[in-house]
SEVO-88112 format. One record per residue: residue in one letter; residue number from 1; x, y, z of N, C-alpha, C, O, CB in turn. Coordinates in pm, whole numbers, plus 50000, padded with zeros to 5 digits. Glycine has a CB too. Layout:
BEGIN
type  seq  n.east  n.north  n.up  ca.east  ca.north  ca.up  c.east  c.north  c.up  o.east  o.north  o.up  cb.east  cb.north  cb.up
A  NUM  X  Y  Z  X  Y  Z  X  Y  Z  X  Y  Z  X  Y  Z .
...
This chain:
BEGIN
type  seq  n.east  n.north  n.up  ca.east  ca.north  ca.up  c.east  c.north  c.up  o.east  o.north  o.up  cb.east  cb.north  cb.up
M  1  48524  49184  51214  48504  49069  51125  48556  48941  51191  48650  48945  51270  48574  49093  50990 .
T  2  48494  48829  51158  48546  48699  51199  48667  48666  51114  48693  48731  51013  48437  48589  51187 .
E  3  48742  48564  51155  48857  48523  51076  48815  48482  50935  48883  48516  50838  48932  48407  51144 .
L  4  48705  48408  50923  48659  48366  50790  48623  48486  50704  48653  48488  50584  48538  48273  50803 .
E  5  48559  48585  50763  48524  48706  50687  48649  48782  50644  48655  48832  50532  48434  48798  50771 .
L  6  48748  48790  50732  48873  48858  50696  48947  48782  50586  49003  48844  50495  48962  48872  50820 .
R  7  48947  48650  50593  49010  48571  50487  48943  48599  50353  49010  48617  50251  49004  48420  50521 .
A  8  48811  48601  50353  48737  48631  50230  48768  48771  50181  48776  48795  50060  48587  48614  50252 .
S  9  48785  48865  50274  48815  49003  50236  48954  49016  50175  48974  49092  50081  48804  49094  50357 .
V  10  49051  48940  50228  49185  48938  50167  49176  48887  50023  49239  48943  49933  49283  48850  50251 .
C  11  49099  48781  50002  49083  48725  49867  49016  48825  49774  49057  48840  49659  49001  48595  49872 .
E  12  48914  48894  49823  48844  48993  49741  48936  49110  49707  48934  49160  49595  48719  49044  49813 .
T  13  49017  49153  49803  49115  49259  49778  49214  49216  49671  49249  49295  49583  49189  49297  49907 .
G  14  49261  49092  49678  49352  49040  49576  49288  49037  49439  49352  49073  49340  49397  48900  49614 .
R  15  49161  48996  49432  49091  48993  49303  49079  49133  49244  49098  49153  49124  48952  48931  49318 .
R  16  49047  49230  49329  49032  49367  49279  49165  49422  49229  49169  49489  49126  48976  49458  49389 .
L  17  49273  49394  49302  49406  49438  49256  49437  49379  49119  49486  49449  49030  49514  49397  49357 .
W  18  49409  49249  49103  49439  49179  48978  49348  49226  48865  49395  49249  48754  49424  49028  48998 .
Q  19  49219  49240  48892  49124  49282  48790  49151  49423  48740  49126  49453  48623  48982  49274  48845 .
H  20  49203  49508  48826  49232  49646  48787  49376  49665  48739  49420  49778  48719  49205  49738  48903 .
G  21  49448  49556  48721  49583  49566  48666  49685  49626  48761  49789  49674  48717  49580  49646  48542 .
L  22  49656  49625  48890  49750  49679  48987  49856  49577  49026  49959  49613  49083  49676  49726  49111 .
V  23  49831  49450  48995  49930  49343  49007  49912  49250  48887  49806  49248  48824  49915  49265  49143 .
G  24  50015  49175  48857  50009  49072  48754  50082  48949  48802  50158  48955  48898  50068  49123  48621 .
A  25  50059  48838  48733  50125  48712  48770  50108  48687  48920  49995  48689  48971  50277  48716  48732 .
A  26  50218  48663  48992  50209  48639  49136  50258  48759  49217  50297  48745  49332  50291  48514  49174 .
E  27  50254  48877  49155  50304  48998  49221  50217  49039  49339  50102  48997  49352  50312  49113  49120 .
G  28  50276  49123  49424  50203  49189  49530  50181  49102  49653  50204  48981  49651  50073  49234  49479 .
N  29  50138  49166  49759  50105  49096  49882  50012  49182  49966  50009  49304  49954  50233  49062  49961 .
I  30  49936  49114  50052  49831  49178  50132  49839  49122  50273  49867  49003  50293  49689  49154  50070 .
S  31  49815  49207  50370  49804  49158  50508  49701  49241  50583  49669  49353  50545  49942  49162  50580 .
V  32  49650  49183  50693  49552  49253  50776  49565  49200  50918  49597  49082  50938  49406  49234  50721 .
R  33  49540  49284  51017  49543  49239  51156  49425  49145  51182  49310  49178  51150  49539  49360  51254 .
L  34  49454  49030  51237  49349  48937  51280  49308  48967  51423  49190  48963  51457  49397  48791  51267 .
D  35  49406  48997  51506  49383  49042  51643  49512  49109  51690  49599  49140  51609  49343  48922  51738 .
A  36  49524  49132  51819  49638  49207  51872  49771  49135  51851  49876  49199  51854  49619  49234  52017 .
E  37  49767  49004  51831  49891  48926  51824  49912  48856  51691  50019  48800  51667  49892  48825  51933 .
R  38  49811  48859  51603  49820  48780  51480  49781  48861  51357  49703  48956  51364  49732  48657  51490 .
L  39  49837  48819  51243  49806  48878  51114  49764  48770  51017  49806  48655  51028  49927  48956  51059 .
L  40  49680  48808  50921  49656  48726  50803  49738  48784  50690  49742  48906  50674  49504  48720  50766 .
C  41  49804  48700  50611  49879  48752  50497  49870  48654  50380  49842  48536  50397  50026  48777  50535 .
T  42  49895  48707  50262  49889  48625  50141  50010  48533  50133  50117  48566  50183  49880  48714  50016 .
P  43  49993  48417  50069  50104  48321  50059  50203  48360  49949  50171  48438  49859  50051  48181  50033 .
S  44  50319  48306  49959  50423  48329  49858  50387  48260  49727  50337  48147  49726  50559  48280  49909 .
G  45  50413  48330  49616  50402  48269  49484  50262  48245  49432  50245  48166  49339  50471  48143  49486 .
A  46  50161  48310  49489  50023  48288  49447  49969  48408  49373  49998  48522  49409  49934  48256  49567 .
S  47  49890  48383  49269  49821  48492  49199  49721  48555  49294  49640  48485  49355  49751  48441  49071 .
K  48  49726  48686  49306  49632  48754  49396  49491  48756  49340  49395  48785  49412  49679  48896  49422 .
G  49  49477  48726  49213  49346  48723  49153  49273  48592  49171  49155  48583  49134  49356  48752  49010 .
H  50  49338  48491  49226  49278  48358  49234  49294  48294  49371  49302  48172  49384  49339  48268  49129 .
L  51  49300  48377  49473  49316  48325  49609  49186  48265  49662  49076  48307  49626  49365  48436  49703 .
K  52  49202  48166  49749  49090  48108  49821  49113  48130  49971  49228  48140  50014  49074  47954  49789 .
P  53  49007  48139  50051  49025  48167  50194  49123  48075  50264  49197  48119  50352  48893  48158  50263 .
D  54  49126  47946  50226  49218  47852  50292  49363  47876  50254  49453  47823  50320  49180  47710  50256 .
D  55  49389  47957  50150  49526  47987  50109  49594  48086  50204  49717  48090  50212  49528  48043  49967 .
I  56  49515  48163  50275  49569  48273  50354  49643  48220  50477  49596  48127  50543  49457  48370  50397 .
V  57  49758  48279  50506  49848  48234  50611  49827  48317  50738  49806  48438  50731  49995  48242  50565 .
V  58  49834  48252  50853  49830  48322  50982  49972  48329  51038  50039  48226  51049  49734  48251  51083 .
I  59  50017  48449  51072  50150  48468  51129  50139  48553  51255  50038  48619  51278  50246  48534  51026 .
D  60  50244  48550  51337  50246  48640  51452  50318  48769  51411  50360  48784  51297  50315  48574  51574 .
L  61  50333  48860  51505  50390  48991  51474  50541  48986  51453  50603  49089  51426  50358  49088  51584 .
H  62  50600  48867  51466  50742  48850  51437  50761  48772  51306  50875  48748  51264  50812  48777  51553 .
G  63  50652  48733  51242  50660  48663  51115  50656  48512  51124  50664  48444  51022  50782  48703  51045 .
A  64  50646  48457  51246  50639  48312  51261  50503  48260  51212  50399  48317  51245  50663  48270  51408 .
V  65  50506  48153  51134  50382  48096  51080  50308  48019  51189  50364  47930  51253  50413  48004  50960 .
L  66  50182  48055  51208  50098  47987  51305  50002  47890  51239  49959  47792  51299  50019  48087  51387 .
K  67  49969  47918  51112  49877  47832  51040  49890  47860  50891  49893  47975  50848  49731  47854  51087 .
G  68  49898  47754  50811  49905  47770  50667  50044  47747  50612  50131  47693  50680  49859  47908  50628 .
G  69  50064  47789  50486  50190  47766  50416  50292  47876  50439  50304  47929  50549  50164  47752  50270 .
S  70  50364  47909  50334  50471  48009  50343  50414  48148  50315  50348  48168  50213  50585  47977  50244 .
P  71  50439  48244  50403  50390  48380  50378  50470  48447  50267  50577  48398  50228  50398  48464  50506 .
S  72  50419  48556  50218  50488  48634  50115  50632  48663  50156  50661  48683  50274  50413  48765  50088 .
S  73  50719  48667  50058  50860  48698  50087  50877  48842  50135  50982  48876  50190  50945  48675  49963 .
E  74  50776  48926  50115  50784  49066  50157  50722  49088  50295  50698  49203  50333  50715  49155  50055 .
V  75  50697  48981  50370  50627  48996  50497  50704  49087  50593  50643  49150  50680  50605  48860  50561 .
R  76  50836  49094  50580  50915  49180  50669  50870  49327  50657  50866  49399  50756  51066  49168  50636 .
M  77  50838  49369  50535  50793  49505  50513  50660  49531  50586  50642  49637  50646  50777  49533  50362 .
H  78  50570  49434  50581  50443  49446  50651  50464  49454  50801  50403  49538  50869  50352  49329  50616 .
L  79  50550  49367  50853  50576  49365  50997  50632  49497  51046  50598  49543  51154  50672  49251  51032 .
A  80  50718  49559  50966  50775  49689  51003  50666  49794  51012  50668  49880  51100  50882  49732  50902 .
A  81  50569  49788  50919  50460  49886  50920  50373  49870  51044  50337  49969  51108  50375  49872  50794 .
Y  82  50337  49747  51078  50253  49725  51196  50325  49764  51325  50263  49816  51417  50210  49579  51203 .
A  83  50454  49739  51330  50531  49772  51450  50538  49923  51471  50534  49972  51584  50672  49714  51442 .
A  84  50549  49997  51361  50565  50142  51370  50432  50215  51383  50427  50326  51437  50638  50193  51249 .
R  85  50325  50154  51334  50195  50222  51329  50086  50139  51395  50026  50055  51328  50157  50254  51185 .
P  86  50057  50160  51523  49948  50088  51588  49812  50113  51522  49721  50032  51534  49941  50126  51734 .
D  87  49799  50227  51452  49673  50259  51384  49659  50186  51252  49551  50188  51192  49663  50407  51361 .
C  88  49763  50122  51206  49757  50049  51078  49690  49915  51099  49731  49835  51183  49900  50030  51019 .
Q  89  49585  49891  51021  49512  49764  51029  49536  49675  50908  49508  49556  50912  49364  49791  51044 .
A  90  49587  49733  50798  49608  49655  50676  49720  49717  50593  49742  49838  50597  49478  49647  50592 .
V  91  49789  49632  50519  49899  49675  50430  49879  49609  50295  49853  49489  50286  50040  49639  50490 .
V  92  49892  49689  50190  49884  49636  50053  50008  49681  49976  50040  49799  49972  49752  49684  49982 .
H  93  50075  49585  49915  50188  49613  49826  50151  49567  49686  50105  49454  49668  50319  49543  49876 .
A  94  50170  49653  49588  50133  49621  49450  50233  49683  49354  50323  49757  49395  49990  49669  49417 .
H  95  50216  49653  49226  50301  49707  49120  50216  49779  49016  50222  49744  48898  50383  49594  49054 .
P  96  50138  49880  49055  50057  49954  48958  50148  50020  48854  50250  50081  48889  49970  50061  49029 .
A  97  50112  50008  48727  50205  50044  48619  50250  50189  48624  50370  50217  48616  50141  50016  48486 .
M  98  50156  50282  48636  50196  50423  48632  50267  50465  48760  50368  50536  48754  50075  50512  48610 .
A  99  50218  50422  48874  50286  50456  48999  50426  50396  49003  50520  50459  49051  50204  50406  49119 .
T  100  50441  50273  48951  50573  50210  48946  50664  50285  48849  50785  50294  48872  50561  50062  48905 .
A  101  50606  50339  48741  50685  50420  48648  50737  50545  48718  50851  50585  48696  50601  50458  48524 .
F  102  50654  50608  48801  50699  50723  48880  50814  50681  48971  50915  50751  48982  50582  50781  48964 .
A  103  50799  50565  49035  50905  50517  49125  51033  50487  49050  51143  50515  49100  50858  50391  49199 .
L  104  51021  50432  48930  51138  50399  48849  51210  50525  48801  51333  50530  48797  51098  50315  48729 .
A  105  51132  50628  48766  51189  50753  48716  51235  50845  48829  51296  50948  48803  51089  50825  48629 .
G  106  51206  50809  48953  51241  50895  49065  51156  51020  49072  51200  51122  49125  51385  50933  49056 .
E  107  51034  51012  49017  50942  51126  49017  50855  51124  49141  50799  51021  49176  50856  51125  48891 .
E  108  50843  51237  49207  50756  51246  49323  50611  51270  49280  50585  51317  49169  50803  51359  49416 .
V  109  50518  51236  49368  50376  51258  49344  50335  51381  49425  50324  51373  49547  50289  51132  49383 .
P  110  50312  51496  49359  50275  51616  49434  50144  51595  49509  50051  51533  49457  50263  51737  49340 .
D  111  50135  51647  49630  50012  51631  49707  49923  51754  49701  49817  51758  49764  50044  51600  49851 .
N  112  49964  51856  49624  49886  51980  49618  49831  52007  49478  49802  52121  49443  49970  52097  49663 .
W  113  49816  51901  49398  49760  51918  49264  49616  51869  49254  49536  51927  49182  49845  51844  49162 .
L  114  49584  51763  49327  49450  51704  49323  49398  51686  49465  49474  51648  49554  49452  51569  49247 .
P  115  49269  51713  49488  49215  51695  49624  49237  51556  49680  49270  51541  49798  49067  51725  49625 .
E  116  49219  51451  49594  49236  51316  49645  49381  51284  49681  49407  51197  49764  49186  51216  49542 .
A  117  49475  51355  49618  49616  51336  49656  49639  51392  49796  49709  51331  49877  49709  51405  49554 .
A  118  49582  51507  49823  49600  51569  49955  49529  51491  50063  49584  51469  50171  49549  51712  49954 .
Y  119  49406  51447  50034  49323  51389  50139  49341  51237  50153  49355  51186  50263  49179  51421  50113 .
V  120  49339  51166  50040  49344  51019  50045  49488  50970  50060  49517  50884  50143  49281  50959  49919 .
L  121  49577  51024  49977  49715  50974  49976  49800  51037  50086  49884  50970  50146  49779  50999  49842 .
G  122  49779  51165  50111  49871  51238  50197  50003  51256  50124  50012  51231  50004  49891  51164  50331 .
S  123  50104  51299  50195  50236  51313  50137  50290  51174  50101  50302  51087  50186  50332  51386  50235 .
V  124  50322  51156  49973  50370  51026  49925  50522  51019  49943  50596  51100  49887  50331  51004  49775 .
A  125  50567  50923  50020  50710  50908  50046  50778  50835  49931  50725  50737  49879  50733  50833  50178 .
S  126  50896  50882  49892  50979  50815  49793  51087  50737  49867  51181  50795  49922  51042  50918  49691 .
V  127  51073  50606  49869  51160  50519  49949  51276  50469  49864  51253  50418  49754  51080  50400  50007 .
P  128  51400  50481  49911  51515  50431  49834  51504  50280  49811  51435  50210  49885  51646  50464  49906 .
F  129  51573  50232  49711  51567  50090  49676  51621  50002  49789  51726  50030  49847  51645  50063  49546 .
G  130  51547  49898  49817  51591  49793  49908  51565  49660  49840  51460  49643  49778  51517  49801  50046 .
M  131  51656  49568  49849  51643  49441  49778  51516  49368  49824  51501  49342  49943  51768  49353  49800 .
P  132  51426  49334  49732  51303  49263  49770  51334  49131  49840  51430  49061  49806  51217  49237  49646 .
G  133  51251  49099  49939  51265  48973  50010  51376  48970  50112  51406  48865  50168  51288  48866  49914 .
T  134  51438  49087  50138  51545  49094  50238  51511  49204  50339  51413  49276  50324  51683  49121  50171 .
D  135  51594  49215  50442  51575  49321  50542  51605  49459  50487  51572  49559  50550  51661  49294  50662 .
E  136  51669  49467  50370  51698  49597  50312  51571  49678  50286  51569  49800  50304  51777  49581  50183 .
L  137  51466  49608  50242  51343  49680  50206  51273  49738  50329  51244  49858  50328  51248  49586  50132 .
P  138  51244  49661  50433  51184  49724  50552  51275  49828  50615  51227  49928  50669  51150  49619  50654 .
D  139  51406  49808  50610  51498  49906  50666  51490  50038  50589  51500  50146  50648  51643  49853  50663 .
A  140  51471  50030  50457  51457  50151  50376  51324  50220  50405  51315  50343  50399  51467  50118  50227 .
L  141  51222  50141  50436  51087  50194  50460  51072  50259  50597  51000  50358  50611  50985  50084  50444 .
K  142  51138  50204  50698  51116  50244  50837  51124  50394  50863  51039  50445  50936  51215  50175  50923 .
P  143  51221  50469  50807  51228  50612  50839  51105  50691  50794  51083  50802  50842  51349  50671  50775 .
F  144  51024  50636  50704  50911  50709  50649  50777  50668  50710  50675  50733  50685  50905  50688  50500 .
L  145  50775  50563  50789  50649  50506  50834  50570  50597  50927  50447  50601  50919  50675  50376  50902 .
E  146  50636  50669  51014  50565  50748  51114  50479  50857  51051  50371  50887  51101  50662  50809  51210 .
D  147  50526  50916  50942  50460  51035  50888  50391  51014  50754  50342  51110  50696  50560  51143  50873 .
H  148  50385  50891  50704  50325  50866  50573  50238  50741  50577  50252  50656  50665  50434  50851  50466 .
K  149  50148  50732  50481  50064  50614  50464  50067  50563  50320  50006  50461  50289  49921  50645  50505 .
T  150  50138  50635  50233  50149  50599  50091  50297  50609  50053  50362  50709  50083  50060  50692  49999 .
F  151  50348  50505  49987  50492  50498  49961  50519  50449  49820  50462  50350  49776  50561  50405  50063 .
L  152  50607  50519  49748  50663  50469  49623  50796  50403  49655  50883  50464  49719  50680  50585  49517 .
L  153  50813  50279  49612  50935  50204  49636  51022  50209  49511  50982  50159  49406  50904  50057  49676 .
A  154  51139  50268  49522  51226  50285  49405  51249  50152  49334  51287  50053  49397  51361  50347  49446 .
H  155  51225  50150  49203  51248  50032  49118  51160  49913  49156  51193  49799  49121  51393  49992  49125 .
H  156  51050  49937  49228  50979  49821  49281  50827  49830  49271  50764  49734  49227  51017  49801  49423 .
G  157  50768  49940  49310  50622  49948  49311  50575  50043  49417  50633  50149  49437  50561  49810  49332 .
A  158  50468  50006  49486  50411  50093  49587  50358  50010  49702  50327  49892  49687  50299  50179  49528 .
V  159  50349  50073  49819  50288  50010  49936  50205  50115  50006  50243  50232  50012  50396  49949  50032 .
V  160  50091  50073  50059  50002  50165  50130  49957  50101  50260  49952  49979  50273  49880  50203  50042 .
L  161  49924  50186  50356  49868  50143  50484  49721  50182  50487  49679  50275  50418  49945  50206  50604 .
G  162  49641  50110  50567  49500  50143  50577  49443  50112  50714  49499  50032  50789  49423  50070  50473 .
N  163  49330  50176  50746  49261  50143  50870  49169  50023  50852  49100  49981  50945  49183  50262  50920 .
S  164  49167  49970  50730  49096  49847  50695  49150  49801  50561  49224  49874  50496  48939  49869  50690 .
L  165  49114  49681  50520  49156  49634  50387  49097  49721  50278  49164  49755  50181  49115  49487  50366 .
A  166  48969  49759  50294  48905  49843  50193  48974  49977  50183  48995  50029  50073  48756  49863  50226 .
D  167  49011  50034  50297  49080  50163  50298  49215  50152  50229  49252  50239  50150  49098  50213  50442 .
A  168  49290  50046  50257  49421  50028  50194  49406  50008  50043  49481  50066  49964  49496  49908  50256 .
Y  169  49309  49923  50003  49290  49902  49859  49255  50034  49790  49312  50066  49685  49179  49798  49835 .
N  170  49163  50109  49847  49122  50235  49784  49239  50331  49771  49250  50405  49673  49010  50301  49865 .
R  171  49328  50331  49871  49445  50419  49864  49537  50377  49749  49592  50462  49679  49523  50417  49998 .
M  172  49553  50246  49727  49637  50200  49616  49574  50237  49482  49644  50283  49391  49659  50048  49625 .
E  173  49445  50218  49469  49378  50252  49344  49385  50403  49318  49405  50446  49205  49232  50205  49347 .
T  174  49368  50482  49424  49377  50627  49411  49518  50670  49371  49533  50760  49289  49337  50695  49541 .
L  175  49619  50606  49427  49757  50638  49391  49778  50619  49241  49835  50706  49175  49856  50552  49470 .
E  176  49734  50507  49188  49752  50482  49045  49675  50583  48962  49727  50632  48861  49708  50340  49010 .
R  177  49554  50614  49002  49472  50711  48930  49537  50849  48930  49542  50916  48827  49332  50719  48990 .
V  178  49587  50892  49045  49653  51022  49055  49776  51027  48966  49799  51127  48898  49691  51051  49201 .
C  179  49856  50921  48966  49975  50917  48881  49938  50923  48733  50006  50990  48655  50058  50791  48909 .
Q  180  49832  50856  48694  49787  50860  48556  49743  51001  48516  49777  51049  48408  49673  50761  48535 .
V  181  49666  51066  48604  49619  51201  48574  49736  51298  48564  49739  51382  48474  49520  51249  48682 .
I  182  49832  51287  48654  49949  51375  48650  50026  51355  48520  50065  51452  48455  50040  51349  48770 .
A  183  50048  51229  48481  50121  51202  48356  50045  51258  48236  50107  51314  48145  50143  51050  48338 .
N  184  49913  51244  48235  49832  51298  48125  49839  51450  48122  49851  51511  48016  49686  51252  48139 .
A  185  49830  51512  48241  49834  51658  48248  49968  51711  48198  49974  51813  48129  49808  51705  48391 .
R  186  50076  51642  48233  50208  51686  48188  50222  51671  48036  50293  51750  47973  50318  51606  48258 .
A  187  50155  51572  47979  50159  51554  47834  50082  51664  47763  50113  51700  47649  50103  51417  47795 .
I  188  49981  51719  47830  49898  51824  47770  49959  51962  47789  49955  52046  47698  49758  51821  47831 .
G  189  50015  51986  47905  50068  52118  47935  50140  52119  48068  50201  52019  48108  49957  52222  47935 .
V  190  50132  52233  48136  50197  52248  48266  50090  52242  48375  50008  52333  48385  50277  52382  48274 .
P  191  50088  52138  48456  49985  52127  48562  49993  52244  48659  50101  52293  48691  50001  51995  48638 .
K  192  49877  52285  48705  49869  52396  48800  49826  52343  48936  49729  52267  48945  49771  52506  48750 .
P  193  49895  52381  49040  49860  52332  49174  49731  52397  49226  49686  52499  49174  49974  52358  49273 .
L  194  49674  52335  49329  49564  52398  49401  49612  52528  49464  49731  52546  49488  49507  52302  49509 .
T  195  49520  52618  49489  49558  52738  49564  49602  52696  49703  49561  52591  49753  49441  52841  49571 .
N  196  49685  52777  49763  49734  52743  49897  49619  52734  49996  49620  52649  50085  49837  52846  49944 .
A  197  49519  52821  49981  49404  52818  50073  49329  52687  50060  49291  52627  50161  49310  52936  50045 .
A  198  49307  52642  49936  49235  52517  49915  49316  52399  49969  49261  52309  50032  49205  52497  49765 .
F  199  49445  52400  49944  49531  52291  49990  49533  52284  50142  49523  52176  50199  49674  52309  49936 .
Q  200  49546  52399  50207  49549  52401  50352  49417  52355  50411  49414  52290  50516  49583  52541  50403 .
H  201  49307  52388  50345  49177  52342  50392  49168  52190  50386  49120  52126  50479  49064  52405  50310 .
L  202  49215  52132  50275  49214  51987  50261  49300  51920  50368  49262  51817  50422  49263  51947  50122 .
L  203  49413  51980  50396  49501  51924  50499  49435  51932  50637  49452  51842  50720  49635  51998  50501 .
S  204  49359  52040  50662  49294  52053  50790  49180  51954  50807  49148  51913  50919  49243  52193  50809 .
V  205  49119  51915  50695  49011  51817  50699  49066  51677  50723  49011  51598  50800  48929  51821  50569 .
A  206  49178  51647  50655  49241  51517  50673  49296  51506  50816  49332  51606  50877  49355  51495  50569 .
L  207  49301  51383  50867  49357  51363  51000  49508  51360  50988  49565  51267  50932  49304  51232  51064 .
N  208  49572  51460  51041  49716  51476  51026  49792  51358  51083  49784  51327  51202  49761  51605  51093 .
G  209  49868  51290  50994  49952  51179  51037  49876  51052  51067  49934  50954  51114  50028  51218  51156 .
R  210  49743  51050  51041  49662  50933  51071  49618  50864  50944  49634  50917  50834  49541  50972  51155 .
L  211  49563  50747  50960  49511  50673  50846  49364  50708  50829  49277  50644  50888  49530  50520  50863 .
A  212  49338  50811  50749  49200  50860  50732  49145  50817  50599  49030  50849  50567  49194  51013  50745 .
């Protein structure tokens, strides 16, 4: 994609997050690789549902602003993900209500109950609380980055990695959907996991440790 196309894609991703209730007010942040040395990221304090292409900030891989206003206060978390995962092309952080409720309650998201949990989400990491907008948050995230692409942030929300903006957005939407289904199933009865054979097959289809 050209830079203009990527800027438009960041705006569209923000609108989808906002329209689907995965963020509210000025919550959340989005970033995507522009090239080997630069990232596009959402600005601080802006509604993700009302972004315009000119609002998007260009930063380098150390967080220095190259063009635009102030990047999201959570940019450190994004930078940690890109540094640890060369295969990561996009990062989305949101506050989906049910997934955030899981994070608040300290509940894990089983990966062997639903096919999309095994294949799309992979093993969901439960990240200890780190103060938003500080180095505590990326420091808490770093130990989990190598082996995960979906993360619940204690008392905070969720973050996902993707091989594109569309891939990252879909992973966030799937995370919220899976959490909703699990909560509903628990209200009805005792959820039953996939058979081990089915689960292992799904794992073999998914790219182990990759952003698939």
